[in-house]
C-alpha positions in Angstrom: 5.6 17.7 -0.2 8.0 15.3 0.9 8.1 11.6 0.0 9.8 8.9 2.5 11.2 6.4 0.3 9.7 6.9 -3.1 9.8 4.2 -5.1 6.8 4.1 -8.2 3.8 4.7 -6.2 6.4 7.0 -4.7 7.4 9.0 -8.7 3.8 8.9 -9.5 2.2 10.9 -6.4 5.4 13.2 -7.8 4.2 13.5 -11.3 0.8 14.5 -10.4 1.7 17.3 -7.2 4.5 19.1 -9.6 1.7 18.9 -12.5 -0.1 21.0 -10.0 2.9 23.4 -9.4 4.2 21.6 -6.2 7.6 21.6 -5.0 8.4 17.4 -4.1 11.8 16.6 -2.3 11.9 13.1 -1.8 13.7 10.7 0.6 15.7 7.9 -0.8 18.1 4.8 0.3 20.1 4.1 -2.5 22.1 6.3 -5.3 20.7 4.5 -8.2 17.2 6.4 -6.4 18.5 9.6 -6.0 20.2 9.9 -9.2 17.0 8.7 -11.3 14.3 11.2 -9.2 17.0 14.7 -9.8 16.2 13.8 -13.7 12.4 14.2 -12.3 13.2 16.9 -11.0 12.7 16.7 -7.2 15.4 17.4 -4.9 16.3 14.4 -2.8 18.0 13.7 0.6 19.9 10.1 0.7 19.6 8.3 4.2 19.4 4.5 5.2 16.9 4.7 7.8 18.0 1.1 8.6 20.1 3.7 11.2 20.3 6.8 13.0 20.1 10.1 10.0 20.1 13.5 10.2 18.2 16.2 11.3 15.4 16.9 8.5 13.5 19.5 9.0 10.0 18.8 8.1 8.0 21.9 9.3 4.9 22.9 7.5 5.9 20.4 4.7 3.2 17.6 3.6 5.3 13.7 4.5 4.2 10.9 2.6 5.9 8.8 4.3 5.8 5.4 1.5 8.7 3.4 2.7 8.7 -0.3 3.6 9.4 -1.8 6.8 12.0 -4.1 7.4 11.8 -7.6 5.9 11.9 -9.6 9.4 10.4 -9.7 12.9 7.4 -7.5 14.3 8.5 -3.5 14.8 9.3 -0.7 12.3 12.4 0.6 13.3 13.0 2.8 9.9 9.8 4.7 11.2 11.3 5.4 14.7 14.2 7.3 13.2 12.3 9.3 10.8 10.4 10.2 13.4 13.4 11.0 15.7 14.9 13.0 13.1 11.7 15.2 12.6 12.2 18.8 13.3 9.1 21.0 12.9 5.7 20.8 13.0 4.7 18.9 9.4 1.6 20.5 7.5 0.4 16.6 7.4 1.5 13.6 7.9 0.4 10.5 5.4 1.7 6.9 5.9 1.0 4.0 3.8 -0.5 0.7 5.7 -1.6 -2.6 5.1 -5.2 -4.0 5.6 -3.2 -7.0 6.5 -3.5 -5.8 10.2 -7.0 -7.0 10.0 -6.2 -10.6 10.2 -8.2 -12.4 9.3 -12.3 -12.4 9.1 -13.4 -15.2 8.1 -14.6 -13.7 4.6 -16.5 -10.8 6.1 -16.7 -7.1 5.3 -14.6 -5.1 7.7 -14.7 -1.8 8.1 -12.3 1.1 9.5 -14.0 0.3 13.2 -13.0 -3.4 12.9 -10.6 -4.3 15.6 -6.9 -4.7 14.2 -5.9 -8.4 14.7 -2.3 -9.1 12.5 -1.2 -13.0 11.5 1.8 -12.3 9.3 4.9 -10.1 10.9 4.9 -8.1 7.3 1.6 -6.6 9.3 2.2 -6.5 12.4 5.6 -4.1 11.3 3.3 -2.1 10.1 0.5 -2.3 12.5 3.6 -0.8 14.8 4.6 1.8 12.9 1.0 3.1 12.6 1.5 3.3 16.9 4.6 5.1 16.0 2.8 7.8 14.5 -0.4 8.6 16.6 1.9 8.1 19.3 4.4 11.1 18.1 1.3 12.8 16.8 -0.4 12.8 19.8 2.5 14.6 21.5 3.5 17.0 19.0 -0.4 17.7 17.9 0.7 17.3 14.4 -2.1 16.6 12.0 -1.3 13.2 9.7 -3.4 10.4 8.6 -3.0 6.1 8.2 -4.2 4.8 4.6 -5.0 0.9 5.3 -4.0 -0.5 1.8 -5.1 -3.9 -0.2 -3.1 -5.1 -2.4 -1.8 -3.0 -5.5 -2.2 -3.9 -9.1 -1.5 -2.4 -12.2 0.6 -2.9 -15.8 3.8 -3.8 -14.0 2.7 -5.6 -10.9 0.4 -8.5 -12.5 0.8 -12.6 -11.8 1.6 -13.1 -15.3 5.4 -15.3 -15.2 3.7 -17.1 -12.3 0.9 -17.9 -14.9 3.3 -17.9 -17.8 5.4 -21.0 -15.9 1.1 -22.9 -14.6 1.9 -22.8 -11.6 -1.5 -23.4 -9.6 -4.6 -21.8 -7.8 -6.7 -23.0 -5.0 -9.8 -23.6 -6.7 -12.3 -21.0 -6.4 -14.8 -22.9 -3.9 -11.2 -23.1 -1.8 -10.0 -19.5 -2.3 -9.8 -16.9 -0.2 -11.2 -13.3 -0.4 -8.5 -10.5 -1.7 -8.8 -6.9 -1.8 -6.9 -4.9 -4.4 -6.9 -0.9 -5.5 -4.8 0.2 -8.3 -1.4 1.8 -8.5 -2.9 5.3 -10.8 -6.0 5.1 -8.2 -3.7 5.2 -5.4 -1.6 7.9 -5.9 -4.7 9.8 -6.9 -6.1 9.1 -3.6 -3.1 9.9 -1.4 -3.0 13.3 -2.5 -6.8 13.3 -1.7 -5.9 12.9 1.9 -3.0 14.8 2.2 -5.8 17.4 2.0 -9.4 16.6 2.6 -8.6 13.6 4.8 -9.9 13.6 8.5 -7.3 14.3 10.7 -6.3 11.1 13.3 -8.5 9.2 10.9 -7.9 5.7 9.2 -9.1 5.0 5.7 -9.5 1.4 3.6 -8.3 2.2 0.5 -9.4 -0.7 -1.9 -11.8 -0.5 -5.0 -14.8 -1.8 -2.8 -14.9 -5.5 -4.8 -12.9 -7.8 -3.2 -13.3 -11.2 -4.8 -11.4 -14.5 -4.5 -7.7 -14.8 -5.2 -8.4 -17.3 -7.8 -10.6 -15.1 -9.8 -7.5 -12.6 -9.4 -5.0 -15.2 -10.9 -8.0 -16.7 -13.7 -9.2 -12.9 -14.8 -5.1 -11.2 -15.4 -4.3 -15.1 -17.4 -7.7 -14.1 -19.7 -7.5 -10.8 -20.4 -3.1 -11.3 -20.9 -4.6 -14.3 -23.3 -2.2 -16.7 -21.1 -4.2 -20.3 -20.5 -6.2 -20.5 -17.3 -3.6 -21.7 -13.9 -4.4 -25.2 -13.3 -6.5 -25.7 -9.5 -5.9 -27.8 -6.6 -6.9 -28.2 -3.1 -5.5 -27.2 0.0 -4.2 -30.6 0.7 -1.5 -30.2 -2.9 -1.5 -26.9 -1.7 0.4 -26.9 1.0 3.5 -29.1 -1.1 3.0 -27.0 -4.2 3.0 -22.8 -3.1 5.1 -20.7 -1.4 5.3 -19.9 2.7 4.2 -16.4 1.2 1.6 -17.4 -0.8 0.3 -19.9 2.0 0.1 -16.8 4.8 -2.0 -15.0 1.9 -4.6 -18.2 1.5 -4.9 -18.1 5.4 -6.5 -14.7 5.4 -9.9 -13.9 4.0 -11.4 -10.6 3.8 -13.7 -8.0 2.3 -12.7 -4.5 3.3 -15.5 -1.7 2.8 -14.3 1.5 1.0 -17.3 3.8 2.2 -15.3 5.9 4.3 -12.9 6.8 1.9 -16.1 7.6 -1.6 -17.5 9.9 1.1 -15.0 12.1 1.0 -16.4 14.4 -1.4 -14.4 15.1 -4.6 -12.6 11.5 -4.2 -13.7 8.8 -7.4 -11.8 6.1 -8.4 -11.2 5.6 -11.9 -11.0 2.1 -11.7 -13.6 0.8 -9.0 -13.3 -2.9 -10.2 -10.2 -5.5 -11.3 -11.9 -5.8 -14.6 -11.6 -1.8 -15.1 -8.2 -2.2 -14.8 -7.1 -4.6 -16.5 -9.1 -3.2 -19.4 -6.7 -0.2 -19.0 -3.9 -1.9 -19.6 -4.9 -4.2 -22.3 -6.3 -2.4 -23.7 
């Protein structure tokens, strides 16, 4: 297995793969990441995907692409540089995309047949990466799977500082629907899709129990024993919330994971946000 961009999720995937006896390599940018991963028994290639990289033989290897796209623009040149460097035919290529490619769905339920309609540049970058992979796989006959992943949460990914700072949230009745997946479930699902996902298929990766963004913050606050965040209306939100947060508030969708769970033997440990928070807070 070769993990492209081996941060926290990549390391979770690597640990599970190693426990099964698999050999794991990783491609990372920083010297710090290289050093840390080598201590975990991972063979490391160091390269910067913002530019052209040396040839990479992936023949017969399971490639897991977790590297984030660039922070600006609507294109993902990092995927382009990786694909250009690859030689041989990977055993499978798994790409972590985002449910953001569906754009604003007015709170409707969304499955993988929904046409994409990105609003935010960050979602356009992910869609561009998807399209590059699909084109390359089509030319070369590779097996590939695309995961469209919801918001990832876990012990170190909760908005505790934001809640402690008493930053406000939209009133519950105004808040858009959001979707989540626990970090451990994402790691397990990634390995499951490498083995069981249909070639050329797209899978929504979420726990299948959406809630509003405000419910998310309020529930985290309750489990963490913190005061509830103050609630504000949309007019106040425009002046008090960040541009990034407002971009999330403009999109509402409920993501179905039925296709994912229909795969044999694929189950989620944390089927709801409360299941995940109970495990985190004990």
